[in-house]
N, C-alpha and C positions, 0 to 999 in steps of 0.2 A: 638723272634719278637712278639709284642703284637697283639692279635687278636681283641681287642677292642681299640677304640681311647682313648687317655688320653691327659690331658692338665695340666701340672705342672706349678704352679705359684710360683716363688721364689723372694720375695722382697729383694733388695740389696740397702739399703739407699733410695734414691728417685727414683731409677730405678727398674722397674718391669721386671723380666725375665720370659717369657712364653716359655715353651718347649712342643709343641705338639708331641705326639708319636702315633704310630700305624697307622691303615688305616683311613685316612680322606676322606671318599668317601660317595656317596649318599646312600649307603646301611645302613649307620649309622647316618642318618640325625637327628633322635631324640636325640641321644647321643651328636652329635656335637652342636646342639642348646643348650642343657643343659649345656655343658662345657663352651660354649661361655657366657651364662648368668651368670654362677657361678663366672667368673673372671671380670665381668663388673665393679663392685664396686672398685676392686683393680686397674683396668685400670684408672678409674676416679680419684683416689687418687694419682697416681704416676705422676712424672714429665717427665718420659721417659719410653718407652716400647721397649723391645727387644724380637723378636720372633725367637727362635732357631729352625730351620726346620730340623736339622740333624737326629732327631729320627722318622721322618715321613716315613712310609714304603710304603704307597699308597696314591695317591692324585688325585682327579678329580676336575671338575669345581666347584661343590658344596662345597667341602672342602676348596678349594682355596678361594672361595668367603667368607666363614665364617671367615677365618683367615684375609682376607683383610678388612672385616667389623671391626674386632678388631683393626686393624691398623688405620683405618679411624676414629674410635671412639676416639682414643688417639689424632690423629692429628687435630680433629675438635675443640679441646680446646686449641690448640697451643702447645701441647706436641710433642716431637719427637717420631717417631715410625720407627723401623728398622728391616728388615728381615736378618738373618744370617744363614749360614749353609744350604742354599738351594741347593739340589742336581741338577746336570746338567740336568737330564731328567725332572725335575720339573720347571726349570727356565723359559722356554718358556711359560708354562701355567700361572705361577705367573705374568709374564710381561703382558700377555693379560688381566688378571683379574684386574691388577692395572689400566689399561686404561679405564675400563668400567665407564661410566657416569662422566668422567673427562673432556670432551670436553667443553670448554667455548663457549657458543653461540656467534657468531659474532655480534657485535654491528651494527645494521642497520644504514646506513647513513640517515641523515635527508632528507626526500623526497623534491624534488624540487617543490615549489608551482605552478610554471608555468606548469610543467608536470602533476601535479595533476589536474589542471583545464582543461588541454587538454584531460586528460583521462576521466574526468567527461563529457566534451563536446562530446567526442566520444561515450560514453555510452548513453548519451541522444539522440544523432543522431541515433544510432542503435535502441533505444527504440521507437523513433518517426517513423522511417521507418517501424518498426513492427506494430505500431498502425495504420499507414496509410494503410498498407497491409491488416490488419484484417478488417478495416473499408470498404475498397473497396470490399473485399471478401463478407462481409455481404450485402453490397449494391447489388452486383451481384446476390447473392442468393435470395434476396428479389425480384429483377427484374424478375428472372426466375419463382419465385412463383407467381408473379402478372400475368405473361404471361400465366401460367398454369390456373389461375382462369379465365382469359379472354377467354381461349379456352373452359373451362368447368366451367361455372358459378356456377353449383351446388356443386362444390368442395369447394367453400368458406364456411368456418365454421361461419355461420351467428350467431349462438347462442353465440359462444365465442366472436365475434366482438361486439355484443350488450352488453354482460356482461362487456367487457373492456370499452366500451363507458360509461356505467353506473358508473364504478369505477373511471375512470380518468376524466370523463366529469361532469356528474351530481353531484357526491359526492364532486367534487372540487369547485363547484360554490360558496358555502358560504365563504370559505377562500379566494378565488380569489376576490370576491366582497368586502370583508372586507379590504384586503390589498390594492387593487387598489383605493378604496374609500379614505383610509387614505393617499395614495400617492398623489392623486388629491387634497385633502384638504391641505396637507403640501405645495405642489407647489404653490397653490393659496395664502396661507397665506404668504409665503416668497415673492411672487410677489407683493402683496399689500404692504407689509412692506417696500420693497426697492423702488418700482416704485412710491410710494406716495411722496417720497422726490422730485421727478421731476414732479409731477402733471400728471403722466401717468398711473393712476389706470386702465384705460380701457385696456391697453396693457397686463395686467395680464391674461385676458381672452384669448387673442391671444396665449400667452405662454402656458397656460394650454391646450388649444385645440390642438395646433400643436404638443406639446411634447407628449401628451397622445395618439393621433391618429397615429402619425408617428413613434415614438420611444419608449417612456417609457411604454406605455400600453402593447404592445405585448412583449417587452423585460422582463418586470417584470413578466408577466404571464408565459412566457417560462422558466424563472429561477425557478419560483415556481413549475411548472410542472416537471422540471428536478429534483428538490429536492424531490418532493412528489412521482410522478409516475415513474420517471427514476430509482430511488433507489429501488422502489418496484419491478420493472421488473428485475433488476439485482439480488436482493435477491431471488426472486422466481425461476428464471432460475438457479441461483447458487445452490439453495437447491435441485432442480431437478437433477443437474449435480452431486452433492455429493451423492445423493441416487441412481444414475445410472438410473433414470427414462428416461432421454433423450436417453441413450443407448438402453433401452428397446423399445422405440418407433422405433428406427432405426432397431432393431432386428425384430420387427413386420412388417417392410416394410413401415412405415410411415415416412414422411419427417418432422423432427423437425421444420424446417423453416416454412413450410406450416401450421403445426399444432399449434405451440407455438408462433412464432415470427411475422408472417404476421398479425394475428388478433390484436396483441398488437400495432404494428407500424401503421397499418391502423386506429386503434381507436385514436391514438395520432394525426395523420394527420387530421382526421375529427374533433376531439374535440378541438384542440388548437386554430384554427381560431374562433370557437364559444366562447371559454373562453376569447380570446383576445377581441372580440366584447363586451361581457358582462363586462369585466374589464374596457374597455374604457368608456362605459356608466356609470359605477359606479364611475370612476375617475372624469368624467365631472360633475356628480351629486355632488360628494364631493367638487369639486371646486366651484360649484354654491352655495352650502350652506355656504362655507366660504366667498364667494363674498357677500352674503346677510347679514350674521351676523357679519362679521369682516370688510368687505370693504364697507358696506352700499350700495351695488348695488342691485337694484330690480331684481327679477328673469326674468322679461320681457326684461330688458336691457341686462342681462347676455346672454339670448338666442339670442337676436338680434345681439349682438356682436359676438357670436359664428358663426352665419350665415355669417357675414362679414369676419371673420378671417379664417375659415376653408372651405375646399371644398371636393368634393368626392375624389379628387386626394390624399389628405392626408390620408383619410380612406383606399383607395386602397393600398397605400404604406405600411401601417401597416399590413393589412390583407394578402397581398401577401407574406410577410415574414413568416407568421405563419406556413404554411405547411412545408416549408423547415427547419425551426427550429425544428418542431415536428419530421421530418424525421431524423435529426441529433441526437436528443435526443433518439429516439427509437433505432437507429442503435448502438449508443454507449452503451446504457443500456443493450441491448440484447447481444452484443458481449462481454462486460465485464462479464456478467452473465455466458456465456459459457466458460470463461477463469478461472472460479473458480476451485480450486483443491479440495482435499479431507478433508480440515480442516476448522474449524469455523474461524480461523484467516484469511485464504484466502478469505472466503466469506465477512468478514468485510472489508478487504483491497480492494477488487474489487468493493464493493458497494461504498466506499468512492471515489475510482478512477473514477467510473462512474459519480458520481455527479460533481466532480471537472472538468472532461473532458467535460461533457455536458454543464456546465455553461460557461466554457472558450470558447468552440466552438460556443455557441449561441451568445456570445458577439462579437466574431470575425466575425461571419456571419452577425450580425447586422451592424457592421462597413463596411463590404464589400457591403452590400445592400445600405447603405447610400451613399457610393462613386458611386455605379452604378446608383442609381436614380438621384443623382445630375448631373451625366454626361449626362443623357438623358433628363434632365430638368423637372423631376417630383418632 
């Protein structure tokens, strides 16, 4: 009996006869791999391969797998491969090895598009419920923080509040003025262009005044604040969450809502009405310039027509929306910042989600306010 494994290759016409002998076990793994490689070229050249197992004295899983690989190498090119002379006590092992990696994956049935849509709807519903829950939790936490400040006014972080007002209020004035000025000018230009056909140039002033004061002024400013300040809040809190600074505040016994979120949301609630007012003035001024240079309307006539067309009610409707829009923007921005995980990808994703959600909710809130004020006659 051979103490070392052997592999005899005997060509017989187009048929290659392989006769393994000796112990084909894991103890001789190096020799087995060498023997397998040595007959590889002969296997590729032959049209059929026969493996005579009668000379194998010992066999384990590794040895059986080496022989099975030779068989599969022949079969992969369309050649026939056959085992003969397999001892009874080796047949079970060989049968098991032959089944390895031979299971053909089941072909998945084409998904039902209706079921896919229902699945997407279910996931969206669960996600929306989670978003509403997080929004309400943040609103409740803010309410508790406000009550705490009312009880202990000295606990308000005035320095942080003033700094946030400077960032989101004062520094935002130039871009707000520029955009609202252009919006007012575009509305006036389009109004004169179309109303002139009917000889109703003066009604352009009515349209500019009412649209700017009631709807577009505060809406455009809120969208700009959501994109500018809301995204900044999400990125700041998300970075703090990634660096575990928020956890450190909790460890030191400080409430992150009171320290980080309340000054930011309060600054938004204070600054957005002011920015909306400044934006409305800039839009009316832009409309006045277009009325003078494009519509041929004197400034005195433009101002007089504004006095007739608008009232304090229109201004109140627009300004009353601003704090609520600011509250929504602040809650969404801060809650999305706290949902950031430990990666930069998560930070970018939550910042984008924050801006999209904020703008969507601002527009929905504006529509709800429009229905409410119409129902009470304002």
